[in-house]
C-alpha positions in Angstrom: 88.5 128.4 170.6 90.7 129.7 173.3 89.3 131.1 176.5 85.6 130.8 177.4 82.6 132.8 178.2 79.8 132.3 180.7 76.7 134.3 181.3 74.8 135.0 184.5 71.3 136.4 184.2 69.7 138.3 187.1 71.9 136.6 189.6 74.8 137.8 191.7 78.2 136.6 190.7 79.0 133.4 192.6 81.9 134.7 194.7 82.2 136.3 198.1 82.0 140.1 198.0 85.4 140.4 199.6 87.0 138.9 196.5 86.1 142.0 194.6 88.5 144.8 195.4 89.4 148.2 194.1 92.6 146.6 192.6 90.5 144.0 190.7 88.2 146.7 189.4 91.1 148.8 188.3 92.8 145.9 186.7 89.7 145.0 184.8 89.3 148.6 183.6 92.9 148.8 182.5 92.8 145.5 180.5 89.4 146.3 179.0 90.5 149.8 178.0 93.6 148.5 176.2 91.6 145.6 174.6 88.8 147.8 173.2 91.3 150.3 171.9 92.7 147.5 169.8 89.2 146.3 168.8 88.1 149.8 167.8 90.7 149.7 165.0 89.6 146.3 163.7 85.8 146.7 163.7 83.4 149.1 161.9 82.2 152.0 164.0 78.6 150.6 164.0 79.8 147.1 165.2 82.0 148.6 167.9 79.4 151.1 169.2 76.6 148.5 169.2 78.3 145.5 170.8 81.3 146.7 172.8 80.8 150.3 174.0 77.9 149.3 176.3 80.0 146.7 178.1 81.4 147.7 181.5 84.4 146.0 183.2 83.6 144.7 186.7 86.6 142.8 188.0 89.8 140.9 186.9 90.7 138.1 189.3 93.6 135.9 188.2 92.7 135.2 184.6 88.9 135.7 184.9 87.5 138.9 183.5 84.0 139.8 184.6 82.1 142.1 182.3 78.6 143.6 182.6 76.1 144.3 179.8 72.4 145.2 180.0 71.2 142.8 177.3 71.4 139.0 177.3 70.7 139.0 173.6 73.7 141.1 172.9 75.9 138.9 175.2 74.7 135.8 173.2 75.4 137.6 169.9 78.9 138.5 171.0 79.5 135.0 172.1 78.3 133.5 168.9 79.9 135.9 166.5 82.7 138.0 168.0 84.1 135.9 170.9 87.2 134.8 169.0 88.1 138.4 168.1 87.5 139.5 171.7 89.5 136.7 173.3 92.4 137.2 170.9 92.8 140.9 171.8 92.4 140.2 175.5 95.1 137.5 175.4 97.4 139.9 173.6 96.9 142.6 176.2 96.8 140.4 179.2 99.7 138.1 178.2 97.7 135.0 179.0 94.4 133.4 178.0 91.4 134.9 179.7 88.1 133.4 180.9 85.4 136.0 180.2 82.4 136.0 182.4 79.3 138.2 181.7 76.7 139.4 184.1 73.5 140.9 183.0 72.3 144.2 184.6 68.8 144.4 183.3 67.6 147.7 184.5 68.6 150.6 182.3 70.0 153.6 184.2 71.5 151.6 187.1 75.0 152.0 185.7 76.6 155.4 185.5 78.3 156.2 182.2 81.6 157.4 183.8 84.0 154.9 182.3 84.7 153.6 185.7 83.9 150.0 186.7 80.6 149.5 188.6 81.1 148.9 192.3 81.5 145.1 192.8 79.0 145.2 195.7 76.2 145.9 193.2 76.8 142.4 191.7 78.0 140.5 194.7 75.5 141.5 197.3 71.7 141.3 197.1 70.0 144.7 196.8 68.6 146.1 200.0 64.8 146.6 199.7 62.0 147.2 202.0 59.7 144.2 202.4 56.8 146.0 200.8 58.6 146.4 197.5 59.6 143.7 195.0 63.4 143.3 194.4 64.6 145.9 191.9 65.7 143.2 189.4 62.0 142.2 189.0 60.8 145.7 188.2 60.7 145.8 184.4 60.5 149.1 182.6 58.9 150.3 179.4 61.5 150.4 176.6 61.2 153.8 174.9 62.6 152.5 171.6 59.6 150.3 171.1 56.9 152.6 169.6 54.2 152.3 167.0 56.3 154.4 164.6 59.2 151.9 164.8 56.9 148.9 164.1 56.7 147.7 160.5 53.0 147.1 159.7 51.9 144.5 157.1 48.9 142.2 156.4 50.2 139.7 159.0 50.0 142.1 161.9 47.7 144.9 160.7 44.8 143.8 162.9 47.0 143.4 166.0 48.5 146.9 165.5 45.0 148.5 165.0 43.8 146.8 168.2 46.8 148.0 170.2 46.5 151.5 168.9 42.9 151.6 169.9 43.8 150.5 173.4 46.7 153.0 173.7 44.4 155.8 172.6 41.5 154.9 175.0 42.8 152.6 177.8 40.0 150.8 179.6 37.4 151.8 177.0 38.4 150.0 173.8 38.9 146.2 173.9 39.3 145.5 177.6 41.0 143.0 178.0 43.1 142.8 174.9 44.6 139.3 174.4 47.4 139.2 171.8 48.8 135.8 170.8 51.4 134.6 168.3 54.7 132.8 167.9 58.1 133.8 169.3 59.8 136.8 167.8 56.8 138.2 165.9 56.6 141.5 167.8 54.2 141.0 170.7 56.5 142.5 173.2 57.3 145.4 170.9 53.5 146.2 170.7 53.1 145.8 174.5 55.8 148.5 175.0 54.4 150.6 172.2 51.0 150.7 174.0 52.7 151.7 177.3 54.8 154.4 175.6 51.9 155.8 173.7 49.6 155.8 176.8 52.3 157.6 178.9 52.8 160.2 176.1 49.0 160.8 176.1 48.9 161.0 179.9 52.2 161.3 181.8 50.3 160.7 185.1 49.0 157.3 184.0 50.3 154.4 186.0 51.5 151.8 183.6 52.7 148.5 185.0 54.6 146.2 182.7 55.9 142.8 183.7 56.2 139.2 182.7 54.1 136.5 184.2 57.2 135.1 185.9 57.8 138.5 187.6 54.2 138.5 188.8 54.7 135.0 190.2 57.9 136.0 191.9 56.5 139.2 193.4 53.5 137.2 194.8 55.9 134.7 196.4 57.9 137.6 197.8 54.8 139.2 199.2 53.6 136.0 200.8 57.0 135.4 202.4 57.1 138.9 203.8 53.5 138.9 204.8 52.9 142.0 202.6 49.9 140.9 200.5 48.1 144.3 201.0 51.0 146.1 199.4 51.2 143.6 196.6 47.5 144.0 195.8 47.7 147.8 196.0 50.6 147.8 193.6 48.8 145.8 190.9 45.3 147.0 191.5 44.9 150.4 193.2 48.2 151.9 191.8 47.8 150.5 188.3 45.9 152.2 185.4 47.2 149.9 182.7 48.4 146.4 183.3 50.7 145.0 180.6 51.4 141.3 181.2 53.8 139.4 178.9 53.7 135.6 178.3 50.7 134.8 180.4 50.9 131.1 179.4 53.6 130.7 182.1 50.9 131.1 184.8 49.6 127.7 183.8 49.5 125.1 186.6 50.4 127.8 189.1 47.1 127.6 191.1 47.8 130.3 193.7 49.2 132.7 191.1 46.2 132.2 188.8 43.9 132.7 191.8 45.6 136.0 192.6 45.7 137.1 189.0 42.0 136.3 188.6 41.1 138.7 191.5 43.5 141.3 190.1 41.8 141.0 186.7 38.4 141.5 188.3 39.5 144.5 190.3 41.1 146.2 187.4 38.2 145.5 185.0 35.6 146.6 187.4 37.5 149.9 187.9 37.7 150.5 184.1 41.4 150.0 184.0 43.1 148.5 181.0 44.4 144.9 180.9 46.6 143.8 178.0 48.2 140.3 178.0 50.2 138.4 175.5 50.7 134.6 174.9 52.2 132.2 172.4 48.8 130.5 171.9 45.0 131.0 172.2 43.5 130.9 175.7 41.8 127.7 174.8 45.1 126.1 173.9 47.0 126.9 177.2 47.2 123.7 179.1 46.7 123.9 182.9 44.9 127.3 182.6 41.7 127.9 184.6 38.5 128.0 182.6 37.3 131.1 184.5 40.4 133.0 183.3 39.8 131.8 179.7 36.3 133.1 179.9 37.5 136.5 181.2 39.6 137.0 178.1 36.5 136.4 175.9 35.1 139.7 177.4 37.4 141.8 175.3 39.3 141.2 172.1 41.5 138.3 171.1 43.9 139.2 168.3 46.7 137.3 166.6 50.0 138.3 165.1 51.2 136.1 162.3 54.7 135.6 160.7 55.3 138.4 158.2 54.9 138.0 154.5 57.9 138.4 152.2 57.1 142.1 151.5 56.8 142.9 155.2 60.0 141.0 155.9 61.9 143.1 153.3 60.5 146.3 154.8 61.6 145.1 158.3 65.1 144.5 157.1 65.3 147.9 155.4 64.0 149.7 158.5 66.5 147.8 160.7 69.3 148.6 158.3 68.4 152.3 158.3 68.3 152.4 162.1 71.6 150.6 162.5 73.2 152.6 159.6 73.9 149.4 157.5 74.2 149.9 153.8 71.9 147.1 152.7 71.5 146.5 148.9 68.0 145.9 147.7 68.9 142.5 146.2 70.3 141.3 149.5 67.3 142.6 151.4 65.0 140.6 149.0 67.2 137.5 149.3 67.1 137.6 153.1 63.3 138.3 153.2 62.6 135.4 150.8 64.8 132.8 152.6 64.4 133.7 156.3 60.8 133.1 157.2 60.7 132.0 160.9 60.3 135.3 162.8 61.3 138.9 163.0 63.9 138.3 165.7 65.8 135.8 163.5 65.4 138.0 160.5 67.0 141.0 162.2 69.6 138.8 163.9 70.7 137.5 160.5 71.1 141.0 159.1 73.2 142.0 162.1 75.4 138.8 161.8 75.8 139.4 158.0 76.7 143.0 158.5 79.2 142.3 161.2 80.9 139.6 159.2 81.2 142.0 156.2 82.6 144.7 158.5 85.1 142.4 160.2 86.4 140.8 157.0 86.1 143.8 154.7 83.9 141.8 152.3 81.2 143.4 150.2 77.6 142.8 151.4 76.3 140.7 148.6 73.8 137.9 148.0 76.8 135.5 147.6 78.1 136.5 151.0 74.7 136.0 152.6 74.4 132.5 151.0 77.7 131.6 152.6 77.5 133.2 156.0 73.8 132.2 156.6 73.7 128.9 154.9 72.7 127.0 158.1 69.5 129.0 158.5 68.3 129.8 155.0 65.2 128.2 153.7 65.4 126.8 150.2 63.0 128.7 148.0 60.0 126.6 146.9 59.7 124.6 150.1 56.1 123.8 150.7 54.5 123.6 154.2 53.4 120.2 155.3 49.9 119.2 156.3 50.6 119.7 160.0 51.8 123.2 159.4 48.7 124.0 157.4 46.4 122.7 160.1 48.2 124.6 162.8 48.2 127.9 160.9 44.5 127.5 160.0 43.6 126.6 163.6 45.4 129.7 164.9 43.7 132.0 162.4 40.2 130.6 163.0 40.6 130.2 166.7 40.1 126.4 167.1 42.3 123.6 168.3 44.5 121.7 165.7 43.3 118.4 167.2 39.6 119.4 166.6 40.4 120.0 162.9 41.6 116.4 162.7 38.8 115.2 164.9 35.1 114.6 164.4 33.6 117.6 166.2 30.8 119.2 164.1 30.4 122.6 165.6 30.1 125.1 162.8 33.3 127.0 163.5 35.3 123.7 163.8 33.8 122.2 160.7 34.5 125.4 158.7 38.1 125.5 159.8 38.4 121.8 158.8 37.1 122.6 155.4 39.4 125.5 154.9 42.4 123.4 156.0 41.5 120.6 153.6 41.0 123.2 150.8 44.4 124.8 151.4 46.1 121.4 151.7 44.8 120.4 148.3 45.8 123.8 146.7 49.3 124.0 148.3 50.5 120.4 148.5 48.8 118.8 145.6 48.4 115.6 147.7 45.7 113.2 146.6 42.2 113.2 148.2 42.7 109.9 150.0 46.1 111.0 151.4 44.7 114.3 152.6 41.8 112.4 154.2 44.2 110.1 156.0 46.3 113.1 157.3 43.1 114.7 158.7 42.4 111.8 161.1 41.4 109.1 158.7 38.6 111.0 156.8 37.1 109.5 153.7 38.4 111.0 150.4 34.8 112.2 149.6 34.9 114.4 152.7 38.0 116.2 151.3 36.3 116.6 147.9 33.2 118.0 149.5 35.3 120.4 151.6 37.1 121.7 148.6 33.9 122.3 146.6 32.2 123.9 149.6 34.9 126.4 150.2 35.2 127.3 146.6 31.4 128.0 146.6 31.5 130.0 149.8 34.4 132.1 148.7 32.2 133.4 145.8 29.4 134.2 148.3 31.2 135.5 151.4 33.9 138.2 150.8 35.1 137.9 154.4 35.8 134.1 154.0 37.5 134.7 150.7 39.8 137.3 152.4 40.6 134.9 155.2 41.4 132.0 152.8 43.5 134.2 150.5 45.4 135.6 153.5 46.1 132.1 154.8 47.3 131.0 151.4 49.6 133.9 151.0 51.1 133.3 154.5 51.6 129.6 153.8 53.2 130.2 150.4 55.5 132.9 151.7 
């Protein structure tokens, strides 16, 4: 591959401000304008508008072209899928190989849509802020495109969506706090933004604060350095009606940050203000997390969001295709939904990659093309989950630790989760009783037999347990 691409995220470009000049900006604009004119004729309208129109030229110094984009995801996607096309056209127009450097400008609205390059000083010099305010790069905003209407609901996320809707309709009154956990790329952040958007639509005067745990930590450090803790506390307590905190697991082992969040939590809760946090695991499974914080989350509702079933995955693909104006045949949607099972992010990314390849090459969007283009990420149909996966999934659903399922603890909730996991392992894997016993921490085969019989009996007596087991089995088989 000729040329190269590097990415800077939330950092100034590593060069003195004096190196950026009006001439370098004009040169960048001229080269970029000529290159994208050529690209426009080679790409579909959708691909061009999605990936290249939002890019802004910043500077051209020697053979290094600096470009700005608001999304690191889009930068990564261009790098992985369209870099060769971009570099080829830049080389043709520039007359030499270019090194392409991207910078991420995270905050929407900070760039004017004038077609002119952004002033270099915006990237090369730190923003001037008053000590009482956090640096602008840390101030995250609610994304208006993430709404409840744009979220595809299925059995795997129905409970989570219902809880989020209740919170958005009655902040501080229903499920406070709300703790939403689940794996990467399943829609937690989408639902966080949806809650914020819905609450603001209901009450435009509502003060919604959305941020990541990393941003909370950085703002705390900034406030301590500037001796501005009163302003920090006012911002997250007095001037906040709804606190939306993403990825709270990253507060683990940060003693002072957890201390400050603990008091922030108490202040908001006592004032009847809504707290909504997300995590990739249950509070009990976050290592280095203070017990008093874990107990606080038990005050409200803990909800999980699971990987979508095949029907939901197909619905997600169709909605994404409609939004992006991709003509997606039903058989291709079913094929992708059946063979891409990890998370929604990878599912949608695979569709974008496939559509871009078809657009660039002029190929028809077929199952055969999907098999070829996506061969490295497709799951072979019929693959069965292993015992560790079954234990992990059951532990998440039944809110216990995987190590407890394999251990000897006899508390009722742990024992029931262990029996369910053994039952599902027997049904799904067809392993022998002695092998299953061994995989569950060296249990006797009679323990597995008793677990299977007990769950079969209870499923006939307890409709709620039957629904839980059947949901787990569908999820594991999908």
